[in-house]
Structure formats: structure tokens, C-alpha cells
C-alpha positions in Angstrom: 17.2 153.8 -31.2 20.2 151.7 -32.2 22.2 150.3 -29.3 25.8 151.6 -29.3 28.4 148.9 -30.0 31.8 149.1 -28.3 35.0 147.2 -28.8 37.0 146.9 -25.5 40.6 147.0 -26.6 43.2 145.7 -24.2 46.7 144.3 -24.1 46.5 140.5 -24.2 48.6 139.2 -21.3 51.4 136.8 -22.2 51.5 133.2 -20.9 54.0 134.1 -18.2 52.4 137.4 -17.3 53.0 138.9 -13.9 50.2 140.5 -11.8 50.8 144.0 -13.3 50.1 142.6 -16.8 47.1 140.4 -15.7 45.4 143.4 -14.0 44.0 144.5 -17.4 41.7 141.5 -17.4 40.0 142.8 -14.2 39.6 146.2 -15.9 38.1 144.6 -19.0 35.5 142.7 -17.0 34.6 145.7 -14.8 34.3 148.1 -17.8 32.3 145.6 -19.8 29.8 144.9 -17.0 29.1 148.6 -16.5 28.9 149.4 -20.2 26.3 146.7 -20.5 24.4 148.2 -17.6 24.3 151.4 -19.6 22.7 149.6 -22.6 25.9 149.5 -24.6 26.7 146.3 -26.5 30.3 145.2 -26.1 32.9 142.7 -27.4 36.6 142.3 -26.5 39.7 142.3 -28.6 43.1 141.5 -27.1 46.2 143.2 -28.7 49.4 141.3 -29.2 52.6 141.8 -31.2 50.4 141.5 -34.3 48.7 144.7 -33.3 48.6 146.3 -36.8 46.5 143.5 -38.2 44.4 143.2 -35.0 43.5 146.9 -35.0 43.0 146.9 -38.7 40.2 144.4 -38.4 38.1 147.0 -36.6 37.5 148.7 -39.9 35.3 145.8 -41.1 33.8 145.2 -37.6 32.6 148.8 -37.4 32.2 149.4 -33.7 30.6 152.7 -32.8 33.6 153.4 -30.6 36.6 151.7 -28.9 37.2 151.7 -25.2 41.0 151.8 -25.1 42.5 149.9 -22.2 45.8 149.1 -23.9 48.6 149.8 -21.5 51.5 148.1 -23.3 52.1 145.8 -26.3 53.9 142.6 -25.6 54.5 144.1 -22.1 56.5 147.0 -23.6 55.1 150.3 -22.4 56.9 152.3 -25.0 54.7 150.7 -27.7 51.3 151.7 -26.2 51.0 154.8 -28.3 50.7 152.7 -31.4 47.1 151.9 -30.4 45.7 155.5 -30.6 48.0 156.1 -33.7 46.3 153.2 -35.6 42.8 154.1 -34.4 43.5 157.6 -35.7 44.7 156.2 -39.0 41.5 154.2 -39.4 39.3 157.0 -38.2 37.8 154.9 -35.4 36.5 156.9 -32.3 38.1 155.9 -29.0 38.1 156.8 -25.4 40.8 158.2 -23.2 43.8 160.2 -24.2 44.9 161.0 -27.8 48.0 159.9 -29.5 50.1 163.0 -28.7 49.3 162.9 -24.9 49.8 159.1 -24.8 53.2 159.3 -26.4 54.6 162.3 -24.4 53.4 161.2 -21.0 54.5 157.6 -21.4 58.1 159.0 -21.6 59.2 160.3 -18.2 62.0 162.1 -20.0 59.6 164.0 -22.4 57.2 164.6 -19.5 60.0 166.1 -17.4 61.1 168.3 -20.3 57.6 169.8 -20.9 56.9 170.2 -17.1 60.2 172.1 -16.8 59.5 174.3 -19.8 56.0 175.2 -18.5 57.3 175.9 -15.0 55.3 173.2 -13.4 57.2 171.9 -10.4 58.9 168.5 -10.9 62.0 166.9 -9.4 65.3 167.7 -11.3 66.2 164.8 -13.7 69.4 163.5 -15.2 70.3 160.8 -17.7 72.6 158.1 -16.4 75.4 159.3 -18.8 75.3 162.7 -16.9 75.6 161.1 -13.4 78.6 163.3 -12.8 76.1 166.1 -12.2 74.7 164.2 -9.1 75.8 165.5 -5.7 77.5 163.1 -3.2 75.2 162.7 -0.2 72.0 163.6 -2.0 69.2 161.0 -2.5 68.0 160.1 -6.0 65.6 157.6 -7.6 66.3 155.8 -10.9 63.3 154.8 -13.0 62.5 153.2 -16.3 61.6 155.9 -18.8 58.8 154.0 -20.6 57.2 151.8 -18.0 54.1 152.3 -15.9 52.7 150.4 -12.9 56.0 150.7 -11.0 57.6 148.1 -13.3 61.3 148.2 -12.7 61.1 150.1 -9.5 62.3 148.5 -6.3 63.4 149.6 -2.8 67.0 149.7 -4.3 65.8 152.3 -6.8 66.3 155.0 -4.2 69.9 155.6 -3.4 72.3 158.1 -1.7 74.8 159.1 -4.3 78.6 158.7 -3.9 81.4 158.8 -6.5 81.8 155.0 -6.2 78.4 154.6 -7.9 79.3 156.3 -11.1 80.5 153.0 -12.7 77.3 151.2 -11.9 75.0 154.1 -13.1 76.9 154.2 -16.4 75.6 150.7 -17.2 72.1 152.1 -17.5 71.3 153.5 -21.0 69.8 156.9 -21.5 67.1 155.7 -23.8 65.4 153.6 -21.1 66.4 155.1 -17.7 66.2 158.4 -15.9 67.4 159.6 -12.5 65.4 162.1 -10.5 65.9 164.0 -7.2 64.2 161.9 -4.5 61.5 164.1 -2.8 61.5 162.8 0.8 57.9 163.5 1.8 54.3 162.5 1.1 52.9 161.0 -2.1 49.5 161.8 -3.7 47.6 160.5 -6.6 45.3 163.1 -8.2 42.6 161.7 -10.6 41.1 164.1 -13.1 37.8 163.4 -15.0 36.2 165.1 -18.0 33.0 167.0 -17.4 30.9 169.1 -19.8 32.1 172.2 -17.9 35.8 171.2 -18.1 38.1 168.8 -16.2 37.1 168.0 -12.6 39.8 167.2 -10.0 38.8 164.4 -7.7 39.6 164.3 -4.0 43.4 163.9 -3.4 44.4 160.3 -2.5 47.4 159.9 -0.3 49.6 156.8 -0.3 50.4 156.2 3.4 53.4 154.1 4.3 52.7 152.4 7.6 55.5 150.8 9.6 58.2 151.8 7.1 61.5 152.3 9.0 64.5 154.2 7.6 65.8 151.2 5.7 62.8 151.3 3.3 62.1 154.3 1.1 58.5 155.5 1.2 57.7 154.8 -2.5 55.1 152.8 -4.3 57.4 150.3 -5.8 56.5 147.1 -7.7 56.1 145.0 -4.5 53.9 147.6 -2.9 51.7 147.7 -6.0 51.5 144.1 -7.0 52.9 141.5 -4.6 50.0 140.9 -2.2 51.9 138.9 0.5 54.8 141.4 0.7 55.4 143.9 3.6 55.3 146.8 1.2 51.9 145.8 -0.3 50.3 145.2 3.2 51.6 148.5 4.6 51.1 150.9 1.7 47.5 152.2 2.1 45.5 154.6 0.0 43.8 157.2 2.2 41.6 160.2 1.4 42.6 162.8 4.1 40.0 165.3 3.0 39.7 168.2 5.6 43.0 167.1 7.3 44.9 168.7 4.3 45.5 172.4 4.5 43.4 174.4 2.0 46.6 175.9 0.6 48.1 172.5 -0.2 44.8 171.3 -1.7 44.7 174.5 -3.9 48.3 173.9 -5.1 47.6 170.2 -5.9 44.4 171.1 -7.8 46.0 173.9 -9.8 48.9 171.7 -10.8 46.7 168.9 -11.9 44.6 171.2 -14.0 47.8 172.7 -15.5 48.9 169.2 -16.5 45.6 168.5 -18.1 45.9 171.6 -20.3 49.6 171.4 -21.1 49.5 167.8 -22.1 46.2 168.0 -24.0 44.6 165.3 -21.8 41.1 164.0 -22.5 38.5 161.7 -20.8 40.5 160.8 -17.6 44.0 160.9 -16.3 46.0 160.7 -13.0 48.7 163.0 -11.9 51.1 161.7 -9.3 52.9 164.1 -7.0 55.4 164.1 -4.1 55.0 166.8 -1.5 58.0 167.9 0.5 58.1 168.9 4.2 57.2 172.5 3.3 54.0 171.5 1.4 55.5 172.0 -2.0 54.1 169.6 -4.6 56.2 168.1 -7.4 54.8 166.2 -10.3 56.5 162.8 -10.6 54.3 161.3 -13.3 51.4 162.1 -15.6 49.4 158.9 -16.3 47.3 159.3 -19.4 46.0 155.7 -19.2 45.5 155.0 -15.5 44.1 151.6 -14.3 40.3 151.3 -14.2 39.9 148.1 -12.2 37.5 148.1 -9.3 40.3 148.6 -6.7 42.2 151.2 -8.8 43.1 154.7 -7.6 40.9 156.4 -10.2 37.8 154.4 -9.3 38.5 155.0 -5.6 38.8 158.7 -6.2 35.6 159.0 -8.2 33.7 156.9 -5.6 35.0 159.2 -2.9 33.7 162.1 -5.0 30.2 160.4 -5.1 30.3 159.7 -8.8 29.0 156.3 -9.8 31.1 154.3 -12.2 28.4 154.4 -14.9 28.5 158.2 -14.7 32.3 158.1 -14.9 32.1 156.0 -18.1 29.4 158.3 -19.5 31.7 161.3 -19.0 34.7 159.5 -20.6 32.6 158.4 -23.6 31.3 162.0 -24.1 35.0 163.1 -24.7 35.8 160.6 -27.5 38.7 161.1 -29.9 37.3 161.2 -33.4 
């Protein structure tokens, strides 16, 4: 039997890359090692600003499929959907989410629009140009529309609105920034994995904020995610509360994650991030159609918690290829 041949496609980090960009190299190494254990031959291809040519060369290389780990192009998240678009163009099978899901979920504005239309709970959202709709005294968070991995999010991203802030908020452009109600509560990452019987929701992972006083918002900002010697990184801990969660809350989280899978047309694997208020009401804050797959990532931690070996995870993802 012919050994399957896979091209691992990833965003080539730039020379001055920060930790969030370099993380993809850990993903490549981890995925490659485990694909090889499964008897799949692999080779790597880094994608740069010359992505049209680089993906075009796959036509002559003829891999059996591509494992798509491209999270950005030239460190711009809003370009990541070009990878599935070009793979579609050249009829090259690839893992993960299809073009439509990748494009829509990469945009927090489009994601919010669809969540709202489908009555899936999500924080109210506003463009900076509509900051006159914000209510003085209420707390909000401002986020980059197109970026992932907490890029552009700091402790200062959460603010209590007052009329004096209108001038500053007006400097943010609507095409790249969005303001959401800040849900002051717990944060959960919900990984979902393809199975032959349908999508399977992994055990809920809670991001626990130890030792955070009132001066620090309880969010996973860039420092908490990537700066290892920071207070935020050391005190933001992933936990699997399991039976400590009420069955009602677990049911709500599971149902919402499955709704997102269906509504956004997700495939292979994905992660749905939620905030839960003090009344146990979950709100979707992000649908991640291309979540990190490094050894210490949330998705790998969740599948491990569920007792699913990484080779089985990869087998399931490969069984749900885009053709």
C-alpha cells in the first residue's frame, strides 16, 4: 500500500517574530512527529508574502493532502483565508476548516453578526465610530477584528466608559477594531473534534486567574498567553473543573459549542471561547477555526483530558478533509 504523503503548510515566521508567531514552529514539529508515527510521509512548506506562488508549487509536488497550520500571512491574520482559497483553487485536499468558515470566524465582526442572527448568546458589539452608543459607567473591551492569539489585547483593553473617552475611541478605525460588552465572570475554552458520528465536544477548560486584584481584568491578554516571565502568564492557569461544574452549565456550554459548529460549517477541529457571567449564562466571545495544535495548546490539553491520543486526534482530522 502506498504511504500517504502530506505537506505541512505553515506561516513562516519573520526574522523579528514574537512568541505568538514562533509558536507555529512547535506545532509543525509536533504534528510532523505524530504523522510520521502514523506512517505518513511528510515535508514542510513555509508560507510568506509570496503565498500565491508557494501554494501553486503544490500542484507539481502532488502531496496526497495538506495539513494546514497557516494562522496568518506576513503576521496579518486577515490574510489567513487565502490559504484554503488557493488550496480550493488547485483542488488540493487539506485539513481543518474550509474557506468560508475560516474567513467568517477570523472576523470578530462577521462572527458577531452571525451569532446574533442565529440567537446564539454573545456580548453586544459596537464599532468605534458608534461609541456614542456606549453607556457611561459600563465596562467594555476593545479588540482587533482580524487577529488571533490575543494579539493587540492588553490589560488596558478593558475599560469603564465615560464621555471623555469618545475622542480616543474615535481614533480606532471600524475595519480593524470592535468594542464588546465586557462579561465580568469566568472564561472557558471549548474544543470540538470531528468524529464519524458527528462533532464531539471535549471537556470544558477553564482559564483561572490566580492572584488577580481589581486593577487587573481577568482576561487572557497577550502577556498572559505569551510572555512567560510576566505576572499574567504565571497566574493564568488552564484547569479542567469536571464534576465541579453544574450539569446545567455543562449542558449550555456543550449545546452552544455544537450550534457554533453547525452554524459556521466547521470541520475537523475548532475551539469556541466563552465567558460565563455570575448567573451561569455563557456568551461566545470567539470561534477559532484554526486553533493552536502545539503540545501545550488548549486543544491538545482538552483531547488528552478526554483520553484521546494525539494520533487518534490527527486520524479524525484527516478523515474530515476538504476536497
